Kinemage of the C-alpha trace (Angstrom):
@kinemage 1
@onewidth
@group {chain A} dominant
@subgroup {mainchain}
@vectorlist {calphas} color= white
{ca met a 1} P 19.173 7.419 -2.048
{ca pro a 2} L 18.146 6.118 -5.478
{ca pro a 3} L 17.898 2.405 -6.051
{ca ser a 4} L 21.182 0.823 -7.025
{ca ser a 5} L 22.084 -1.542 -9.811
{ca lys a 6} L 22.554 -5.189 -8.890
{ca ala a 7} L 26.350 -4.804 -9.068
{ca gln a 8} L 26.296 -1.707 -6.819
{ca phe a 9} L 23.942 -3.455 -4.414
{ca ile a 10} L 26.170 -6.547 -4.177
{ca val a 11} L 29.241 -4.398 -3.471
{ca ala a 12} L 27.485 -2.404 -0.700
{ca ala a 13} L 25.817 -5.521 0.732
{ca asp a 14} L 29.018 -7.529 0.797
{ca lys a 15} L 30.746 -4.651 2.601
{ca ser a 16} L 27.935 -4.644 5.209
{ca cys a 17} L 27.917 -8.423 5.482
{ca lys a 18} L 31.662 -8.591 5.896
{ca gln a 19} L 31.449 -6.164 8.806
{ca gly a 20} L 28.612 -8.219 10.319
{ca asn a 21} L 30.602 -11.421 9.894
{ca leu a 22} L 33.573 -9.820 11.675
{ca ala a 23} L 31.287 -8.743 14.537
{ca val a 24} L 29.758 -12.186 15.017
{ca ala a 25} L 32.974 -14.227 14.485
{ca pro a 26} L 34.256 -13.907 18.060
{ca leu a 27} L 30.811 -14.784 19.393
{ca gly a 28} L 30.753 -17.885 17.169
{ca lys a 29} L 34.140 -18.939 18.592
{ca gln a 30} L 32.833 -18.471 22.110
{ca leu a 31} L 29.745 -20.463 21.252
{ca lys a 32} L 31.783 -23.319 19.837
{ca ala a 33} L 34.063 -23.430 22.911
{ca leu a 34} L 31.165 -23.184 25.333
{ca ser a 35} L 29.020 -25.799 23.551
{ca gln a 36} L 31.913 -28.289 23.577
{ca ser a 37} L 32.036 -28.157 27.341
{ca thr a 38} L 28.394 -27.495 28.186
{ca ser a 39} L 27.214 -28.413 31.600
{ca ala a 40} L 24.005 -27.487 33.355
{ca asn a 41} L 25.636 -24.522 35.085
{ca gln a 42} L 26.798 -23.090 31.753
{ca ser a 43} L 23.275 -22.807 30.313
{ca pro a 44} L 22.820 -19.148 31.396
{ca gln a 45} L 26.106 -18.288 29.615
{ca leu a 46} L 24.992 -20.134 26.506
{ca val a 47} L 21.582 -18.384 26.546
{ca ser a 48} L 23.273 -15.013 26.882
{ca leu a 49} L 25.659 -15.788 24.033
{ca leu a 50} L 22.836 -16.970 21.754
{ca ile a 51} L 20.964 -13.744 22.444
{ca lys a 52} L 24.085 -11.684 21.628
{ca ile a 53} L 24.500 -13.600 18.352
{ca ala a 54} L 20.842 -13.122 17.441
{ca asn a 55} L 21.077 -9.376 18.214
{ca thr a 56} L 24.278 -9.007 16.181
{ca asp a 57} L 22.774 -10.882 13.267
{ca gln a 58} L 19.633 -8.742 13.463
{ca ala a 59} L 21.657 -5.543 13.385
{ca ser a 60} L 23.575 -6.843 10.345
{ca leu a 61} L 20.350 -7.766 8.588
{ca asn a 62} L 18.870 -4.344 9.375
{ca asn a 63} L 21.966 -2.692 7.851
{ca leu a 64} L 21.635 -4.881 4.792
{ca gln a 65} L 17.970 -4.075 4.373
{ca asn a 66} L 18.706 -0.345 4.522
{ca ile a 67} L 20.783 -0.499 1.314
{ca pro a 68} L 18.696 0.661 -1.682
{ca glu a 69} L 17.670 -2.414 -3.619
{ca pro a 70} L 17.554 -2.826 -7.378
{ca pro a 71} L 13.767 -2.631 -8.064
{ca glu a 72} L 13.882 -5.646 -10.369
{ca asp a 73} L 15.368 -7.794 -7.576
{ca lys a 74} L 12.917 -7.039 -4.747
{ca thr a 75} L 11.351 -10.519 -4.835
{ca val a 76} L 14.584 -12.471 -4.817
{ca leu a 77} L 16.065 -10.226 -2.119
{ca ser a 78} L 12.920 -10.664 -0.058
{ca arg a 79} L 13.512 -14.430 -0.136
{ca ile a 80} L 17.142 -14.005 0.907
{ca phe a 81} L 16.162 -11.666 3.764
{ca ser a 82} L 13.395 -14.074 4.832
{ca ala a 83} L 15.892 -16.898 5.140
{ca ala a 84} L 18.103 -14.655 7.276
{ca asp a 85} L 15.118 -13.737 9.426
{ca asn a 86} L 14.410 -17.424 9.980
{ca glu a 87} L 18.035 -17.961 11.113
{ca ile a 88} L 17.658 -15.222 13.687
{ca leu a 89} L 14.290 -16.525 14.896
{ca asp a 90} L 15.736 -20.060 15.290
{ca ile a 91} L 18.616 -18.714 17.398
{ca gln a 92} L 16.176 -16.747 19.569
{ca asn a 93} L 13.953 -19.805 19.949
{ca ala a 94} L 16.982 -21.974 20.852
{ca ala a 95} L 17.889 -19.471 23.574
{ca thr a 96} L 14.315 -19.405 24.867
{ca gly a 97} L 14.109 -23.212 24.970
{ca leu a 98} L 17.403 -23.471 26.802
{ca ser a 99} L 16.441 -20.732 29.265
{ca his a 100} L 13.325 -22.783 30.134
{ca gly a 101} L 15.387 -25.989 30.502
{ca asp a 102} L 13.841 -27.485 27.355
{ca thr a 103} L 16.852 -29.159 25.729
{ca lys a 104} L 14.669 -30.705 22.998
{ca ala a 105} L 13.444 -27.285 21.917
{ca phe a 106} L 17.008 -26.035 22.077
{ca gln a 107} L 18.293 -28.910 19.889
{ca asp a 108} L 15.351 -28.647 17.461
{ca asn a 109} L 15.922 -24.966 16.994
{ca ile a 110} L 19.670 -25.349 16.536
{ca gln a 111} L 18.894 -27.925 13.809
{ca ala a 112} L 16.368 -25.541 12.251
{ca phe a 113} L 18.969 -22.756 12.406
{ca gln a 114} L 21.463 -24.930 10.519
{ca gln a 115} L 18.862 -25.595 7.797
{ca ala a 116} L 17.888 -21.890 7.617
{ca his a 117} L 21.558 -20.929 7.401
{ca ala a 118} L 22.120 -23.362 4.556
{ca leu a 119} L 19.119 -21.896 2.698
{ca tyr a 120} L 20.269 -18.286 3.330
{ca asp a 121} L 23.777 -19.161 2.165
{ca ala a 122} L 22.528 -20.869 -1.007
{ca arg a 123} L 20.190 -18.020 -1.875
{ca ala a 124} L 22.811 -15.363 -1.153
{ca gln a 125} L 25.486 -17.124 -3.138
{ca ser a 126} L 23.097 -17.697 -6.028
{ca tyr a 127} L 22.344 -13.983 -6.139
{ca gly a 128} L 26.055 -13.195 -6.376
{ca phe a 129} L 26.997 -12.208 -2.810
{ca his a 130} L 30.471 -13.099 -1.594
{ca tyr a 131} L 30.105 -12.328 2.145
{ca cys a 132} L 26.385 -12.411 2.785
{ca gly a 133} L 25.164 -15.803 3.944
{ca thr a 134} L 28.637 -17.026 4.720
{ca asn a 135} L 30.951 -16.678 7.684
{ca arg a 136} L 33.948 -15.454 5.724
């Protein structure tokens, strides 16, 4: 496929991101419900759910990165994708910390995820995306 214009890229990327958002939305709802009633015996469920979210986000990012990029935007898109990569890594690290009983690592990585998500959202919105970086 030839590289696309910025407008074509945004349309294709937003379509991909919207599908990814729809896939992760029910997991996010489960996460919210589970985290509001977390007890020690729910940690394995929470770890499993975090891993599912990270895997779903990774698949969405892979789909996004497979869309031909406008050559003039490779640097800015690389920064956007890097912020998304950091989100995924923070979710994975939170799951690892929790699976080892390290609640501080879990909490630190959830906080890092929130910061990475804010950065990803800001960069994506600045580029012109409507669904990438958000949970719409």
